[in-house]
Backbone bond lengths (Angstrom), bond angles and torsions (degrees), N, CA, C in turn:
res aa  C-N    CA-C-N  psi(-1)  N-CA   C-N-CA  omega(-1)  CA-C   N-CA-C  phi
1 M - - - 1.458 - - 1.519 109.55 -
2 I 1.305 116.82 141.34 1.463 123.38 -175.97 1.535 113.04 -58.62
3 E 1.334 118.04 -34.38 1.468 121.65 -174.34 1.526 112.55 -61.16
4 F 1.321 118.36 -31.23 1.460 120.74 -176.64 1.526 112.32 -72.63
5 Q 1.310 116.52 -9.41 1.462 120.60 178.72 1.521 111.30 -97.83
6 H 1.333 116.44 5.53 1.460 122.54 -177.58 1.519 111.42 -109.91
7 D 1.323 114.45 155.34 1.457 121.57 172.98 1.526 107.22 -143.55
8 L 1.316 116.93 138.36 1.457 122.69 176.62 1.517 107.14 -116.59
9 R 1.335 116.24 120.78 1.459 119.76 -177.38 1.522 110.60 -161.48
10 T 1.322 114.75 171.11 1.458 121.95 175.90 1.524 109.61 -69.45
11 P 1.325 117.84 140.52 1.472 119.00 174.91 1.525 110.28 -57.38
12 Q 1.339 116.15 139.11 1.463 120.25 -173.77 1.523 114.61 -118.13
13 S 1.308 117.27 -0.20 1.467 119.87 -179.84 1.525 108.76 -145.18
14 D 1.334 115.81 165.29 1.462 119.77 176.48 1.525 110.21 -59.08
15 E 1.313 117.66 -38.19 1.464 122.13 179.91 1.535 110.89 -62.92
16 E 1.326 116.99 -42.71 1.465 120.10 178.70 1.526 111.37 -67.57
17 W 1.334 117.85 -37.84 1.461 120.15 176.34 1.523 110.75 -65.06
18 R 1.338 117.90 -39.54 1.461 120.52 177.38 1.531 110.26 -61.66
19 A 1.335 116.76 -43.09 1.467 120.94 178.57 1.531 110.16 -64.02
20 F 1.320 117.67 -42.23 1.467 123.25 177.72 1.533 109.91 -53.73
21 H 1.322 115.72 -52.96 1.459 120.22 -177.25 1.532 111.83 -70.35
22 A 1.309 118.09 -36.48 1.468 120.92 -179.88 1.529 110.74 -62.85
23 I 1.325 117.66 -42.20 1.469 121.11 179.24 1.518 110.07 -65.05
24 R 1.312 117.23 -47.45 1.465 120.37 179.69 1.531 111.04 -59.92
25 R 1.320 115.61 -48.66 1.468 120.24 -177.41 1.533 110.21 -59.15
26 K 1.327 117.67 -48.86 1.467 121.53 -175.42 1.523 112.11 -70.10
27 V 1.340 117.06 -53.40 1.465 121.29 -172.53 1.528 112.39 -74.87
28 L 1.311 117.00 -42.33 1.470 120.14 -172.07 1.530 114.49 -95.33
29 F 1.318 117.79 -19.11 1.460 120.05 -179.06 1.527 111.11 -113.18
30 E 1.330 117.27 -65.09 1.464 120.11 -175.02 1.526 112.08 -62.18
31 N 1.331 117.34 -47.84 1.468 120.00 -177.17 1.519 113.07 -67.41
32 R 1.320 117.19 -20.68 1.470 120.88 179.55 1.520 112.12 -99.99
33 G 1.322 116.08 6.12 1.457 120.14 176.00 1.516 114.46 67.67
34 K 1.324 116.39 23.67 1.477 118.78 179.44 1.521 109.51 -70.66
35 T 1.304 114.70 136.12 1.454 119.58 -176.24 1.529 112.82 -91.54
36 E 1.338 117.06 -19.36 1.467 117.81 179.54 1.534 110.02 -70.76
37 T 1.301 114.90 152.09 1.453 121.19 -178.38 1.524 109.76 -77.95
38 Y 1.322 116.40 134.58 1.459 121.13 176.43 1.528 108.54 -72.47
39 D 1.319 116.71 131.95 1.463 122.66 -176.90 1.528 110.06 -109.74
40 E 1.328 116.86 106.14 1.466 121.21 178.96 1.522 112.22 -66.66
41 N 1.312 117.70 -16.91 1.465 121.73 -178.10 1.521 111.81 -112.82
42 H 1.322 116.79 30.53 1.464 120.19 -179.11 1.525 109.25 -60.27
43 P 1.333 118.30 130.86 1.462 121.01 -175.84 1.537 114.08 -61.22
44 D 1.322 118.61 -25.56 1.469 120.06 179.10 1.528 112.04 -63.95
45 D 1.326 117.26 -27.79 1.464 119.80 -178.80 1.525 112.81 -70.11
46 S 1.331 116.97 -19.05 1.466 119.34 179.90 1.529 112.56 -118.54
47 A 1.324 117.09 10.52 1.463 120.58 179.84 1.524 110.72 -70.53
48 P 1.333 117.48 148.34 1.468 120.36 177.83 1.528 111.10 -56.85
49 G 1.318 116.39 135.31 1.461 121.62 179.56 1.511 114.18 86.02
50 N 1.337 117.31 -2.56 1.460 121.41 178.06 1.527 108.92 -106.63
51 Y 1.330 115.67 133.60 1.466 121.66 -173.58 1.520 110.90 -124.41
52 P 1.343 118.66 99.90 1.456 120.09 172.72 1.533 108.42 -74.04
53 L 1.343 116.22 129.25 1.460 120.83 -173.79 1.517 111.11 -133.00
54 I 1.328 114.96 151.91 1.456 121.42 175.10 1.519 109.28 -116.22
55 L 1.315 115.44 147.18 1.456 122.15 172.66 1.513 106.69 -101.94
56 L 1.325 115.01 120.90 1.456 120.33 176.33 1.521 108.97 -104.67
57 Y 1.323 115.61 140.27 1.461 122.79 174.25 1.510 106.04 -126.76
58 R 1.320 115.21 115.24 1.475 120.47 -175.97 1.528 110.15 52.84
59 D 1.335 115.91 45.00 1.464 124.72 177.09 1.528 114.70 67.57
60 E 1.329 117.96 16.32 1.457 122.61 178.07 1.528 108.40 -115.04
61 V 1.342 117.42 131.91 1.456 121.45 179.32 1.527 108.76 -71.98
62 I 1.350 115.82 117.32 1.464 119.76 -178.75 1.533 112.64 -124.71
63 G 1.328 117.62 -9.53 1.457 120.00 -177.88 1.516 111.46 -151.87
64 V 1.335 114.36 162.35 1.467 120.52 -178.10 1.522 110.31 -146.33
65 L 1.295 115.65 158.04 1.448 123.21 168.07 1.517 108.20 -169.58
66 R 1.320 114.78 167.04 1.459 120.25 170.83 1.510 105.79 -124.91
67 I 1.332 115.87 135.75 1.456 121.26 175.81 1.522 107.29 -109.93
68 D 1.327 115.88 118.92 1.461 122.24 177.79 1.523 107.23 -101.86
69 V 1.320 116.10 122.25 1.459 121.23 -177.00 1.514 109.80 -106.90
70 S 1.331 114.76 127.96 1.460 121.86 175.47 1.524 106.70 -133.54
71 G 1.317 116.26 105.90 1.463 120.38 -177.07 1.514 110.14 63.83
72 T 1.322 116.01 -120.19 1.467 120.13 -178.47 1.527 112.38 -104.31
73 V 1.342 116.16 15.77 1.463 120.67 -179.65 1.526 109.96 -116.30
74 A 1.329 115.09 131.27 1.465 121.43 174.90 1.520 108.10 -107.08
75 M 1.320 116.18 135.62 1.458 121.85 178.11 1.524 108.10 -115.08
76 L 1.330 115.93 123.47 1.463 120.88 176.74 1.523 108.86 -82.67
77 R 1.317 115.66 131.28 1.464 121.42 -179.19 1.525 109.47 -129.65
78 R 1.319 115.60 145.38 1.468 122.13 172.07 1.535 112.35 49.30
79 V 1.315 115.82 52.99 1.468 123.00 -179.32 1.527 108.79 -82.14
80 A 1.334 117.20 126.52 1.467 119.66 -179.38 1.525 111.01 -155.89
81 I 1.315 114.20 144.37 1.464 123.01 171.00 1.525 106.55 -113.36
82 R 1.315 116.05 137.10 1.462 121.29 178.71 1.532 110.11 -52.84
83 E 1.304 117.08 140.29 1.471 121.98 -174.27 1.521 113.98 -50.75
84 D 1.311 117.75 -45.96 1.464 120.40 -175.54 1.528 113.16 -74.49
85 R 1.327 117.05 -3.01 1.470 121.25 179.31 1.524 112.39 -115.96
86 Q 1.325 117.12 4.28 1.459 120.37 -179.98 1.522 110.79 -73.74
87 R 1.331 115.09 156.66 1.467 124.22 177.12 1.527 113.07 64.57
88 A 1.335 115.38 32.97 1.468 120.39 178.40 1.526 111.67 -129.00
89 G 1.342 117.99 12.88 1.453 121.74 178.60 1.519 115.01 94.04
90 H 1.318 117.54 -4.99 1.466 120.17 -177.52 1.531 112.10 -68.58
91 G 1.320 117.78 -33.76 1.463 120.83 178.54 1.519 111.90 -63.64
92 R 1.326 116.52 -41.08 1.470 120.80 176.97 1.523 110.80 -63.09
93 V 1.323 115.77 -41.56 1.467 119.67 178.02 1.521 109.57 -64.50
94 L 1.323 117.13 -42.94 1.465 121.06 178.84 1.524 110.61 -56.78
95 L 1.331 117.46 -46.50 1.464 119.69 178.99 1.521 111.80 -63.86
96 R 1.329 118.66 -43.94 1.474 120.57 179.14 1.525 111.13 -60.15
97 L 1.318 116.82 -44.63 1.469 119.80 179.83 1.532 110.77 -67.66
98 A 1.321 117.65 -36.16 1.474 120.71 176.50 1.519 110.38 -64.34
99 E 1.331 116.75 -39.59 1.469 120.67 177.79 1.524 110.57 -63.53
100 H 1.323 117.47 -42.50 1.475 120.73 176.97 1.530 110.46 -62.37
101 F 1.326 116.89 -43.25 1.462 121.71 177.81 1.527 109.63 -57.94
102 A 1.340 116.36 -47.90 1.465 120.92 -178.49 1.528 111.16 -61.46
103 K 1.315 117.21 -43.24 1.476 120.36 177.43 1.525 110.35 -61.31
104 D 1.333 116.29 -42.76 1.471 120.80 -178.04 1.523 112.92 -62.69
105 V 1.345 117.38 -26.11 1.469 119.48 178.44 1.525 111.33 -98.82
106 G 1.339 116.91 13.47 1.457 121.22 171.25 1.519 116.95 95.10
107 C 1.313 117.89 13.75 1.467 120.33 -179.40 1.530 110.62 -87.51
108 N 1.341 115.32 147.49 1.463 119.47 175.31 1.532 111.56 -120.13
109 E 1.326 116.41 5.34 1.458 121.52 176.72 1.519 108.90 -148.72
110 I 1.326 115.17 146.10 1.463 120.36 178.91 1.526 107.72 -130.44
111 R 1.336 116.30 139.53 1.461 122.28 -176.40 1.522 109.82 -134.00
112 S 1.334 114.39 161.76 1.459 120.37 173.15 1.519 108.78 -156.59
113 N 1.310 116.79 146.34 1.458 121.99 168.66 1.524 105.19 -92.83
114 A 1.320 115.51 91.27 1.459 121.47 -173.15 1.519 111.14 -79.19
115 A 1.327 115.74 136.73 1.460 120.52 172.40 1.523 107.74 -59.38
116 L 1.317 116.10 147.08 1.467 120.56 -176.09 1.525 112.28 -51.69
117 E 1.333 116.94 -41.35 1.462 120.20 -178.86 1.529 113.43 -71.83
118 A 1.338 117.88 -10.73 1.465 121.58 -179.10 1.528 113.33 -103.35
119 V 1.316 118.35 -6.87 1.467 121.21 -175.41 1.521 111.50 -58.83
120 G 1.314 118.39 -44.71 1.469 121.63 179.25 1.516 111.82 -59.45
121 F 1.330 117.09 -40.20 1.463 121.34 176.92 1.531 110.48 -59.24
122 Y 1.319 116.90 -48.43 1.463 120.24 179.18 1.527 111.28 -61.33
123 E 1.311 116.49 -41.76 1.469 119.79 179.61 1.529 110.48 -62.58
124 R 1.324 117.63 -40.53 1.477 120.57 177.10 1.525 111.79 -64.72
125 C 1.327 116.67 -21.28 1.473 121.70 178.85 1.526 111.92 -95.32
126 G 1.335 117.68 12.65 1.457 121.25 174.46 1.513 116.25 93.82
127 Y 1.324 117.76 7.48 1.458 121.44 178.05 1.522 109.34 -87.93
128 A 1.329 115.50 152.37 1.466 121.20 178.63 1.525 108.81 -118.95
129 R 1.310 115.70 151.86 1.467 120.41 175.55 1.521 109.19 -72.34
130 D 1.306 116.53 137.65 1.457 121.99 175.60 1.520 107.37 -106.66
131 L 1.316 115.60 87.40 1.455 120.87 -175.16 1.526 112.74 -76.00
132 A 1.334 117.50 -8.40 1.461 121.23 178.41 1.531 111.37 -78.29
133 V 1.325 116.50 -13.48 1.463 121.24 -177.67 1.521 108.77 -106.21
134 E 1.327 115.64 132.17 1.456 119.39 175.34 1.523 108.24 -77.05
135 S 1.306 116.03 119.43 1.462 121.77 -176.91 1.520 110.97 -90.91
136 P 1.322 116.26 157.18 1.468 119.25 174.27 1.537 110.26 -61.08
137 V 1.313 116.66 164.22 1.460 122.18 179.40 1.531 110.18 -55.37
138 N 1.317 116.44 139.32 1.465 124.20 176.42 1.523 113.98 64.69
139 S 1.328 117.70 26.90 1.461 120.58 176.57 1.526 109.83 -148.04
140 I 1.304 114.44 164.46 1.466 121.76 176.58 1.524 106.92 -133.46
141 R 1.329 116.29 133.70 1.460 120.96 178.02 1.518 109.27 -72.45
142 V 1.319 116.04 126.58 1.468 121.90 174.49 1.523 107.56 -121.10
143 W 1.325 115.61 156.93 1.461 119.83 -178.49 1.534 110.47 -151.89
144 K 1.324 113.49 164.15 1.464 120.63 178.89 1.529 108.24 -152.31
145 S 1.317 115.31 137.64 1.469 119.73 174.60 1.518 108.45 -78.77
146 L 1.318 116.21 140.53 1.468 121.26 178.42 1.522 111.35 -105.77
147 R 1.304 117.06 11.27 1.472 120.88 -178.75 1.488 111.51 -78.12
């Protein structure tokens, strides 16, 4: 099974941090035409309770996300799979491993402000739209119970 070849963890070397930022910059900023400058030193990435993580596949960094934990709720931020590895099941594995991570740190719910083009993916992975919450522009809040 593909999942056993994956690992989700904090970047541990300068090379892994470079890969982390390169994936975010390319997939989440450049490919979406965002005009704001990507900040590799954004304070949210090092704030208490926030966990920047990389997805490794066969020891190669192919995905990224940050999990922000507040009480028993985990918020997925900046979720991305490297372009050349998309549409191969890695995103589903990333979400499953993120859910396990969130449970391990005491969360019973996981949320994300999903980009409009990603909402269907989240729904196929068992997430529901939270229409009671006003989402940021060009996104929809999705959530899943971890109980």
